[in-house]
VMD Tcl script that draws the C-alpha trace (Angstrom):
set ca {
  {0.00 0.00 0.00}
  {2.82 2.38 0.83}
  {4.31 1.61 -2.65}
  {1.04 2.28 -4.37}
  {0.67 5.50 -2.55}
  {4.07 6.64 -3.62}
  {3.60 5.78 -7.36}
  {-0.01 6.84 -7.69}
  {0.52 10.49 -8.47}
  {3.44 10.16 -11.01}
  {1.63 7.33 -12.85}
  {-1.43 9.46 -13.43}
  {0.76 12.27 -14.82}
  {2.51 9.91 -17.26}
  {-0.77 8.53 -18.49}
  {-2.14 11.99 -19.20}
  {0.98 12.90 -21.12}
  {0.56 9.74 -23.24}
  {-2.91 10.84 -24.34}
  {-1.65 14.24 -25.40}
  {1.39 12.88 -27.28}
  {-0.57 10.34 -29.29}
  {-3.29 12.88 -30.11}
  {-5.95 10.32 -29.30}
  {-9.49 11.24 -28.39}
  {-11.85 9.43 -26.14}
  {-13.80 7.75 -28.91}
  {-10.69 6.16 -30.20}
  {-9.93 4.71 -26.90}
  {-13.41 3.57 -26.08}
  {-12.58 0.04 -26.99}
  {-9.23 0.21 -25.24}
  {-10.35 -1.78 -22.28}
  {-6.94 -2.31 -20.74}
  {-5.97 1.29 -21.03}
  {-9.17 2.41 -19.34}
  {-8.63 -0.01 -16.50}
  {-5.16 1.40 -16.08}
  {-6.66 4.87 -15.87}
  {-9.08 4.05 -13.08}
  {-6.44 2.08 -11.24}
  {-4.16 5.11 -11.22}
  {-6.94 7.31 -9.79}
  {-7.66 4.85 -6.98}
  {-3.97 4.55 -6.24}
  {-3.64 8.27 -6.08}
  {-6.60 8.63 -3.70}
  {-5.40 5.88 -1.40}
  {-1.91 7.30 -1.24}
  {-3.17 10.75 -0.38}
  {-5.52 9.38 2.31}
  {-2.69 7.39 3.87}
  {-0.45 10.46 4.00}
  {-3.26 12.41 5.68}
  {-3.84 9.73 8.34}
  {-0.11 9.38 8.92}
  {0.27 13.13 9.49}
  {-2.81 13.16 11.69}
  {-1.52 10.31 13.84}
  {1.83 12.01 14.23}
  {0.11 15.22 15.34}
  {-2.15 13.31 17.75}
  {0.86 11.55 19.19}
  {2.60 14.89 19.58}
  {-0.43 16.41 21.34}
  {-0.75 13.34 23.54}
  {2.87 13.69 24.60}
  {2.35 17.39 25.29}
  {-0.75 16.64 27.38}
  {1.02 13.86 29.29}
  {3.96 16.18 29.94}
  {1.55 18.84 31.17}
  {-0.27 16.39 33.45}
  {3.01 15.01 34.79}
  {4.06 18.50 35.85}
  {0.81 19.28 37.68}
  {0.91 18.95 41.49}
  {-1.88 16.41 41.36}
  {-2.27 12.71 40.65}
  {-4.53 12.31 37.61}
  {-5.75 8.90 36.56}
  {-8.25 7.15 34.37}
  {-9.50 3.58 34.29}
  {-11.51 1.74 31.65}
  {-13.74 -0.69 33.52}
  {-14.30 -2.81 30.38}
  {-10.61 -3.58 29.87}
  {-9.23 -2.63 33.32}
  {-6.66 -0.52 31.51}
  {-5.44 2.34 33.64}
  {-3.57 5.56 32.92}
  {-1.68 7.45 35.64}
  {0.18 10.74 35.83}
  {3.51 11.20 37.57}
  {1.68 13.09 40.36}
  {1.33 9.74 42.10}
  {5.08 9.66 42.55}
  {4.98 13.02 44.33}
  {1.95 12.39 46.51}
  {2.44 8.72 47.39}
  {6.21 8.62 47.05}
  {5.86 5.54 44.81}
  {7.10 4.76 41.28}
  {4.59 4.67 38.43}
  {5.65 1.12 37.63}
  {4.57 -0.01 41.12}
  {1.39 1.99 40.79}
  {0.50 0.21 37.55}
  {1.31 -3.27 38.77}
  {-0.41 -3.08 42.17}
  {-4.17 -2.67 41.66}
  {-5.02 -2.16 45.37}
  {-2.27 0.37 45.98}
  {-4.62 2.90 47.56}
  {-5.43 0.52 50.43}
  {-1.77 0.27 51.33}
  {-1.41 4.02 51.76}
  {-4.73 4.88 53.42}
  {-4.54 6.00 57.06}
  {-6.13 3.23 59.12}
  {-8.77 5.50 60.70}
  {-10.02 6.57 57.24}
  {-10.13 3.11 55.62}
  {-13.84 2.46 56.16}
  {-14.68 6.02 55.19}
  {-12.87 5.55 51.85}
  {-14.52 2.19 51.25}
  {-17.96 3.70 51.82}
  {-17.10 6.57 49.46}
  {-16.12 4.23 46.61}
  {-19.23 2.09 47.05}
  {-21.58 5.05 47.08}
  {-19.81 6.44 44.02}
  {-20.31 3.26 41.99}
  {-23.98 3.01 42.95}
  {-24.75 6.63 42.13}
  {-26.56 6.64 38.75}
  {-26.56 10.41 38.31}
  {-24.95 11.25 34.98}
  {-21.79 13.36 35.16}
  {-21.94 13.75 38.96}
  {-18.48 14.47 40.35}
  {-17.92 12.93 43.78}
  {-15.46 14.45 46.23}
  {-14.04 13.22 49.52}
  {-11.07 13.93 51.80}
  {-8.85 11.26 53.36}
  {-5.59 10.88 55.17}
  {-2.79 8.81 53.71}
  {0.57 7.73 55.09}
  {3.44 8.51 52.74}
  {7.06 7.99 53.69}
  {6.08 7.88 57.38}
  {4.16 11.17 57.23}
  {0.42 11.69 57.40}
  {-0.94 13.70 54.49}
  {-4.40 14.94 53.62}
  {-5.65 14.30 50.05}
  {-8.76 15.36 48.22}
  {-10.16 12.76 45.80}
  {-12.47 13.71 42.92}
  {-14.13 11.02 40.79}
  {-15.92 11.66 37.50}
  {-17.93 8.71 36.07}
  {-18.62 7.95 32.41}
  {-21.59 5.68 31.73}
  {-22.99 4.11 28.57}
  {-26.55 4.44 27.28}
  {-27.59 1.65 29.65}
  {-26.24 3.56 32.65}
  {-23.40 1.14 33.14}
  {-20.14 2.54 34.48}
  {-17.58 2.16 31.70}
  {-14.87 4.60 32.71}
  {-13.73 6.67 35.68}
  {-11.56 9.74 35.60}
  {-10.03 10.85 38.88}
  {-7.91 13.55 40.46}
  {-6.02 13.30 43.76}
  {-4.81 16.58 45.30}
  {-2.42 16.99 48.22}
  {-4.32 19.35 50.56}
  {-2.07 18.96 53.61}
  {-1.08 22.64 53.66}
  {-4.68 23.71 53.22}
  {-5.68 21.52 56.14}
  {-2.95 23.05 58.26}
  {-4.23 26.54 57.41}
  {-7.79 25.48 58.22}
  {-6.59 24.07 61.52}
  {-4.84 27.33 62.33}
  {-7.98 29.28 61.48}
  {-10.00 26.89 63.61}
  {-7.48 27.33 66.38}
  {-7.96 31.10 66.22}
  {-11.74 30.79 66.06}
  {-12.17 28.30 68.91}
  {-9.20 28.97 71.21}
  {-8.55 31.78 73.64}
  {-5.27 33.29 72.50}
  {-4.18 34.43 75.96}
  {-4.65 31.22 77.96}
  {-4.70 28.58 75.22}
  {-7.99 27.22 76.59}
  {-11.06 26.70 74.39}
  {-13.01 29.95 74.12}
  {-16.69 30.80 74.50}
  {-17.51 29.82 70.89}
  {-16.09 26.37 71.54}
  {-17.92 26.26 74.87}
  {-21.34 26.86 73.37}
  {-20.77 24.32 70.58}
  {-19.59 21.60 72.98}
  {-22.21 22.32 75.63}
  {-25.06 22.48 73.12}
  {-23.94 19.16 71.62}
  {-23.94 17.45 75.04}
  {-27.38 18.76 75.91}
  {-28.85 17.80 72.53}
  {-27.51 14.29 73.06}
  {-29.23 14.27 76.46}
  {-26.02 13.73 78.43}
  {-26.10 14.67 82.11}
  {-23.94 17.76 82.57}
  {-22.91 20.16 85.31}
  {-21.85 23.71 84.51}
  {-19.38 25.55 86.75}
  {-19.03 29.32 86.35}
  {-15.80 30.47 88.05}
  {-15.25 34.19 88.55}
  {-11.98 35.51 90.00}
  {-12.69 37.78 92.97}
  {-11.45 41.38 92.85}
  {-9.48 40.75 89.67}
  {-9.99 44.39 88.68}
  {-7.85 45.37 91.66}
  {-4.93 43.42 90.17}
  {-5.23 45.31 86.88}
  {-5.57 48.64 88.66}
  {-2.67 48.02 91.02}
  {-0.14 46.19 88.85}
  {-1.26 46.82 85.27}
  {-2.97 44.76 82.59}
  {0.19 42.83 81.77}
  {0.24 41.47 85.31}
  {-3.46 40.70 85.02}
  {-2.88 38.76 81.80}
  {-0.05 36.81 83.41}
  {-2.29 35.92 86.34}
  {-5.03 34.72 83.99}
  {-2.59 32.49 82.11}
  {-1.25 30.97 85.32}
  {-4.75 30.48 86.74}
  {-5.79 28.72 83.51}
  {-2.75 26.45 83.71}
  {-3.57 25.58 87.33}
  {-7.18 24.74 86.51}
  {-6.17 22.64 83.51}
  {-3.62 20.60 85.47}
  {-5.83 20.17 88.52}
  {-9.00 18.96 86.77}
  {-8.96 15.36 85.49}
  {-9.47 15.20 81.70}
  {-12.19 12.62 82.01}
  {-14.18 14.90 84.31}
  {-14.80 17.54 81.63}
  {-13.33 20.57 79.88}
  {-12.32 24.01 81.18}
  {-12.96 27.11 79.04}
  {-12.15 30.79 79.29}
  {-15.43 32.60 78.81}
  {-13.88 36.07 78.82}
  {-12.41 38.62 81.21}
  {-11.69 36.92 84.53}
  {-14.38 34.26 84.07}
  {-13.74 30.55 83.45}
  {-16.41 27.93 82.73}
  {-16.12 24.22 83.37}
  {-18.38 21.75 81.54}
  {-18.39 18.74 83.82}
  {-19.42 15.23 82.83}
  {-20.33 14.44 86.44}
  {-23.66 15.31 88.09}
  {-23.24 13.44 91.35}
  {-23.26 16.10 94.07}
  {-20.48 14.46 96.04}
  {-18.22 14.42 92.99}
  {-19.17 17.99 92.09}
  {-18.35 19.10 95.62}
  {-14.92 17.48 95.41}
  {-14.22 19.21 92.09}
  {-15.35 22.57 93.46}
  {-13.13 22.14 96.50}
  {-10.21 21.29 94.21}
  {-10.79 24.51 92.25}
  {-10.74 26.57 95.44}
  {-7.60 24.77 96.57}
  {-5.95 25.36 93.19}
  {-5.87 29.12 93.73}
  {-4.87 29.01 97.39}
  {-1.16 29.46 96.72}
  {-0.13 33.05 95.90}
  {0.87 33.98 92.35}
  {4.36 35.45 91.99}
  {3.97 38.18 89.37}
  {6.42 41.02 88.80}
  {8.10 40.17 92.13}
  {4.76 40.57 93.91}
  {2.80 37.93 95.79}
  {-0.78 38.15 94.54}
  {-3.57 36.17 96.17}
  {-6.71 35.66 94.13}
  {-9.81 33.68 95.09}
  {-12.67 32.25 93.02}
  {-16.43 32.42 93.41}
  {-18.08 29.38 91.83}
  {-21.68 28.76 90.79}
  {-22.91 25.28 89.79}
  {-26.06 24.15 87.98}
  {-26.90 20.75 86.47}
  {-28.72 19.36 83.45}
  {-31.39 18.07 83.51}
  {-31.92 18.22 87.29}
  {-31.93 22.01 87.56}
  {-32.51 23.09 83.97}
  {-33.68 21.44 80.75}
  {-32.22 23.98 78.30}
  {-28.84 25.59 77.76}
  {-30.06 29.15 78.38}
  {-31.63 28.20 81.70}
  {-28.55 26.22 82.71}
  {-26.36 29.29 82.12}
  {-28.69 31.61 84.02}
  {-28.88 29.26 86.99}
  {-25.10 28.75 87.19}
  {-24.57 32.51 86.96}
  {-27.10 33.14 89.73}
  {-25.38 30.58 91.95}
  {-22.02 32.28 91.30}
  {-23.48 35.66 92.30}
  {-24.80 34.17 95.51}
  {-21.29 32.83 96.18}
  {-19.97 36.38 95.88}
  {-22.66 37.72 98.19}
  {-21.70 35.10 100.76}
  {-18.18 36.46 101.06}
  {-16.46 35.14 97.91}
  {-13.92 32.29 97.83}
  {-16.69 29.68 98.00}
  {-19.00 27.69 95.75}
  {-22.77 27.50 95.62}
  {-25.11 25.04 93.97}
  {-28.17 26.43 92.26}
  {-31.09 26.77 94.61}
  {-34.54 27.92 93.53}
  {-35.00 30.10 96.64}
  {-31.64 31.79 96.01}
  {-32.60 32.25 92.38}
  {-35.87 33.88 93.43}
  {-33.85 36.18 95.65}
  {-31.72 37.23 92.70}
  {-34.84 37.72 90.59}
  {-36.24 40.00 93.27}
  {-32.93 41.83 93.40}
  {-33.00 42.42 89.64}
  {-36.59 43.64 89.82}
  {-35.74 45.96 92.73}
  {-32.87 47.46 90.77}
  {-35.22 48.17 87.87}
  {-37.71 49.84 90.20}
  {-34.97 51.74 92.02}
  {-33.85 53.39 88.78}
  {-37.24 55.11 88.63}
  {-37.73 55.69 92.34}
  {-36.43 59.29 92.49}
  {-38.54 60.77 89.71}
  {-41.56 58.75 90.87}
  {-41.19 60.34 94.32}
  {-40.90 56.99 96.13}
  {-37.80 57.93 98.12}
  {-38.10 59.98 101.28}
  {-36.12 60.70 104.45}
  {-36.57 59.88 108.09}
  {-34.74 61.92 110.71}
  {-33.48 60.37 113.94}
  {-32.69 62.82 116.77}
  {-29.24 62.96 118.36}
  {-29.33 63.90 122.04}
  {-26.76 65.61 124.27}
  {-26.46 63.22 127.24}
  {-25.54 66.05 129.62}
  {-28.59 68.25 128.87}
  {-30.97 65.69 127.30}
  {-31.64 68.20 124.50}
  {-31.75 67.45 120.77}
  {-28.60 68.77 119.14}
  {-28.98 67.28 115.70}
  {-30.49 64.69 113.38}
  {-29.25 61.88 111.20}
  {-30.94 61.70 107.78}
  {-31.95 58.11 106.93}
  {-33.30 57.17 103.50}
  {-36.51 55.14 103.07}
  {-38.24 53.64 100.02}
  {-41.93 52.91 99.54}
  {-42.55 51.11 96.24}
  {-45.97 50.52 94.70}
  {-45.00 46.95 93.72}
  {-42.85 45.80 96.66}
  {-44.19 48.04 99.40}
  {-41.75 49.23 102.06}
  {-38.24 48.10 101.09}
  {-35.61 47.99 103.82}
  {-32.47 50.13 103.34}
  {-30.40 47.03 104.18}
  {-31.84 45.48 101.00}
  {-31.88 48.36 98.52}
  {-28.72 50.25 99.55}
  {-26.40 47.36 98.49}
  {-28.32 47.17 95.20}
  {-27.83 50.88 94.68}
  {-24.11 50.52 95.40}
  {-23.62 47.58 93.02}
  {-25.60 49.21 90.21}
  {-23.95 52.63 90.53}
  {-27.25 54.29 91.43}
  {-25.93 55.23 94.87}
  {-24.22 58.37 93.53}
  {-27.40 59.99 92.22}
  {-29.40 58.76 95.23}
  {-26.72 60.06 97.59}
  {-26.82 63.49 95.95}
  {-30.61 63.56 96.33}
  {-30.35 62.63 100.04}
  {-27.75 65.32 100.67}
  {-29.79 68.01 98.94}
  {-33.07 67.01 100.64}
  {-31.45 66.89 104.11}
  {-29.87 70.32 103.66}
  {-33.15 71.85 102.46}
  {-35.05 70.36 105.41}
  {-32.48 71.61 107.91}
  {-32.74 75.08 106.39}
  {-36.56 75.00 106.58}
  {-36.48 74.10 110.28}
  {-34.16 76.99 110.94}
  {-36.40 79.38 108.99}
  {-39.48 78.07 110.87}
  {-37.81 78.97 114.15}
  {-37.17 75.50 115.53}
  {-33.49 76.28 116.00}
  {-30.18 75.36 114.44}
  {-29.35 71.67 114.42}
  {-26.53 69.63 113.01}
  {-27.50 67.35 110.14}
  {-25.62 64.08 109.62}
  {-25.69 62.49 106.16}
  {-24.17 59.13 105.19}
  {-21.81 59.16 102.21}
  {-21.19 55.91 100.34}
  {-17.78 54.71 99.18}
  {-18.75 55.07 95.51}
  {-20.10 58.56 96.06}
  {-17.03 59.64 97.98}
  {-14.61 58.20 95.40}
  {-16.31 59.97 92.50}
  {-13.78 62.47 91.15}
  {-16.44 65.19 91.04}
  {-17.62 64.58 94.62}
  {-16.04 67.64 96.23}
  {-17.24 69.99 93.50}
  {-20.74 68.50 93.53}
  {-20.84 68.75 97.32}
  {-19.83 72.41 97.33}
  {-22.41 73.20 94.63}
  {-25.19 71.61 96.72}
  {-24.18 73.65 99.76}
  {-24.45 76.85 97.72}
  {-27.73 75.78 96.12}
  {-29.45 74.98 99.44}
  {-27.86 77.90 101.33}
  {-26.96 75.44 104.09}
  {-24.60 76.56 106.84}
  {-21.64 74.16 106.25}
  {-20.78 74.12 109.94}
  {-24.12 72.41 110.66}
  {-23.48 69.65 108.14}
  {-21.69 66.47 109.16}
  {-20.90 63.75 106.65}
  {-20.55 60.18 107.87}
  {-18.06 57.94 106.10}
  {-17.19 54.29 106.78}
  {-13.77 52.97 107.68}
  {-13.49 51.30 104.24}
  {-13.15 54.74 102.64}
  {-10.03 55.33 104.72}
  {-7.95 52.62 102.99}
  {-6.52 55.12 100.51}
  {-5.38 57.63 103.12}
  {-3.79 60.13 100.75}
  {-6.79 60.41 98.44}
  {-9.24 60.46 101.35}
  {-7.31 63.25 103.08}
  {-7.22 65.30 99.89}
  {-11.02 65.19 99.55}
  {-11.70 65.77 103.25}
  {-9.36 68.77 103.30}
  {-11.43 70.37 100.53}
  {-14.62 69.87 102.56}
  {-13.05 71.08 105.78}
  {-12.08 74.32 104.04}
  {-15.76 75.24 103.84}
  {-16.45 74.13 107.44}
  {-18.09 70.72 106.98}
  {-17.61 68.23 109.83}
  {-16.54 64.62 109.27}
  {-17.58 61.56 111.29}
  {-16.48 57.90 111.12}
  {-19.65 55.78 111.10}
  {-19.88 52.32 112.72}
  {-16.45 52.80 114.26}
  {-14.84 49.58 115.50}
  {-16.37 47.28 112.88}
  {-13.77 48.05 110.20}
  {-10.00 48.18 110.22}
  {-8.88 51.70 111.00}
  {-5.38 52.26 112.28}
  {-4.42 54.90 114.82}
  {-2.09 56.53 112.32}
  {-5.01 57.02 109.92}
  {-7.14 58.59 112.65}
  {-4.27 60.91 113.44}
  {-3.70 62.01 109.85}
  {-7.28 62.59 108.69}
  {-9.22 65.77 109.60}
  {-11.97 64.11 111.65}
  {-14.50 65.53 114.12}
  {-16.44 62.58 115.49}
  {-16.47 58.81 116.06}
  {-19.80 56.96 116.02}
  {-19.83 53.75 118.08}
  {-21.66 50.96 116.30}
  {-24.82 49.67 117.97}
  {-23.40 46.12 118.07}
  {-21.10 47.29 120.89}
  {-23.88 49.19 122.70}
  {-26.29 46.24 122.71}
  {-24.39 44.28 125.39}
  {-22.54 47.13 127.08}
  {-24.36 46.49 130.37}
  {-23.99 42.71 130.38}
  {-20.58 42.08 128.84}
  {-17.35 43.30 130.36}
  {-15.65 42.91 126.99}
  {-18.22 45.11 125.23}
  {-18.00 47.70 128.00}
  {-14.20 47.70 127.74}
  {-14.36 48.21 123.97}
  {-16.81 51.11 124.31}
  {-14.69 52.71 127.04}
  {-11.54 52.43 124.90}
  {-13.29 54.01 121.90}
  {-14.55 56.90 124.05}
  {-11.13 57.43 125.62}
  {-9.47 57.29 122.21}
  {-11.87 59.92 120.85}
  {-11.27 62.22 123.80}
  {-7.52 61.86 123.48}
  {-7.79 62.78 119.79}
  {-10.12 65.65 120.70}
  {-13.03 64.09 118.83}
  {-16.71 63.98 119.72}
  {-18.40 60.60 120.34}
  {-21.90 59.49 119.32}
  {-23.33 56.15 120.49}
  {-25.82 54.51 118.14}
  {-28.67 52.13 119.00}
  {-29.35 53.20 122.60}
  {-32.57 51.47 123.64}
  {-32.54 51.08 127.46}
  {-32.00 53.24 130.52}
  {-29.20 50.90 131.59}
  {-27.31 51.54 128.36}
  {-27.80 55.28 128.81}
  {-26.46 55.19 132.36}
  {-23.43 53.17 131.33}
  {-22.65 55.54 128.44}
  {-22.85 58.57 130.77}
  {-20.58 56.79 133.21}
  {-18.06 56.05 130.45}
  {-18.03 59.70 129.36}
  {-20.01 59.50 126.09}
  {-21.26 62.92 124.94}
  {-24.05 62.22 122.43}
  {-26.37 59.31 121.63}
  {-29.23 58.30 119.39}
  {-31.62 55.38 119.49}
  {-35.17 54.23 120.19}
  {-34.82 55.23 123.84}
  {-34.99 58.86 122.65}
  {-36.92 58.51 119.40}
  {-37.31 56.29 116.39}
  {-36.50 57.80 112.97}
  {-39.27 60.28 112.11}
  {-40.89 61.82 109.06}
  {-40.15 65.53 108.81}
  {-43.70 66.34 110.07}
  {-43.21 64.08 113.10}
  {-39.79 65.57 113.75}
  {-41.33 69.06 113.71}
  {-43.93 67.97 116.29}
  {-41.11 66.63 118.47}
  {-39.26 69.94 118.16}
  {-42.41 71.87 119.07}
  {-42.80 69.77 122.22}
  {-39.14 70.37 123.05}
  {-39.64 74.13 122.70}
  {-42.72 74.09 124.94}
  {-40.88 72.07 127.57}
  {-37.93 74.44 127.50}
  {-40.27 77.41 127.94}
  {-42.02 75.76 130.87}
  {-38.67 74.89 132.51}
  {-37.55 78.45 132.02}
}
mol new
graphics top color blue
foreach p $ca { graphics top sphere $p radius 0.5 }
foreach p [lrange $ca 0 end-1] q [lrange $ca 1 end] { graphics top cylinder $p $q radius 0.2 }
display resetview
């Protein structure tokens, strides 16, 4: 055939030339059978030769393109393969050598090569993937899965994509596949996951991780206990030593919790700020108690930070699922309420959720809401308790005491709403209202001719520490036209911790003539040096010492020492809570100057106080 192809074209040319040379026409040759046969044979030979040349060129080009494509595929960072299921013939790219670290020859000869390299934990997953792929009749559907393989002793992640080719009967006749090395991508995803679900400071799982894990446990119906652990007075660490020290403390506290809690018992998380949450797999109360005790014990040892010994304590609240709560939101609320009760009970302790305690917190929240509107609703008012000179038995002053009558809760005790006001920050505005109202009332009594009396007003720690306190105080004095010398502010011993700052503020008030008294003296932790340095005028003896002054030698000795101390420091003394004649006699004997209590009068509304003053005036006139 190759010979015919090569002679076909020249033979036809020679035959044409013969016709022209012999000057023969077609009619003459009609009967030339052999010559005509030769003519047609030359045409066929020419056509076949040309067709062969075309196919040969085409095959050479196809082979060239195939080589180019194979070279391209071999240089791609992927393993590309194809298998014909009718013949079991397989084609592989050199990517297998890179990904599996195996020669192509081995890959061709070993039909179950993939099983050898699959990571053992992913074997059944891969088997299920292949079976589902073969059974899927959807035309042209590309199936994708991710597996781990072990190559040269290292675990790699690969992504496998399979593309089926089926005949008209739906039978699988061929599969094309791609295997990609996605190890680096997986590492990046893991890093992103690490950032998303891990607290960067402590290395513990963060709140996002907490909610995912906790929600999963509850949806699966697993019994769970939730611990909310709040570090007590952590803000003081930041304020005193800086945020870097605070961060160091948080990291060390996290490390202590993590090492102290058994892994099988649950997981510890950093919720945020100075709050850690522990999702516990135990719900037995005995076991929970042991874990809570271990947490308290974990923070007993001081932290050495920046050459300082820092002691921090936790307050822990515990609620359980499903015993206490049957939803995640309720579980969180109950654990948080238990933690707040732990703080109210002195910190450094743990509390289990209790419905009565929860109701108490609910009432507290409702009271705070009502208290925010109490001033403009006119629900706050003052009572005035007389202070009596023990030598003359005459009223020399009053102490202003705040009261609250709420339309929903009725009469609310100051012992209940004052702490709420302090915690919520409302005490500053309430304190300013009390100060203004007391000054106005004192001025009215003077204008009505009842006399000039001292007016004692309690100042809270928050109110006193407000940087605008002195300026606000002076402005109120000017606004009410109150004689500053008749005003006495009562501060607690806790205010005196920062002596320098306290002295600076008190000096500003003393400049305008205001007197200063230490309330509930003896129940705090004042030092004699502080009493000496601050510009004080009076000590008020707490009623807890007065109560047993006639029956207890110890109480009597304490009262006598306080009175003697005040006299030596040239300070006045006021005894609170005097209720019996025996207490009065003892106080006179011990040298006390002034007293207040139910023996003289209960706290009075301003109208009742005016009636008392009128009776005092009448008595004085009669005695005169």
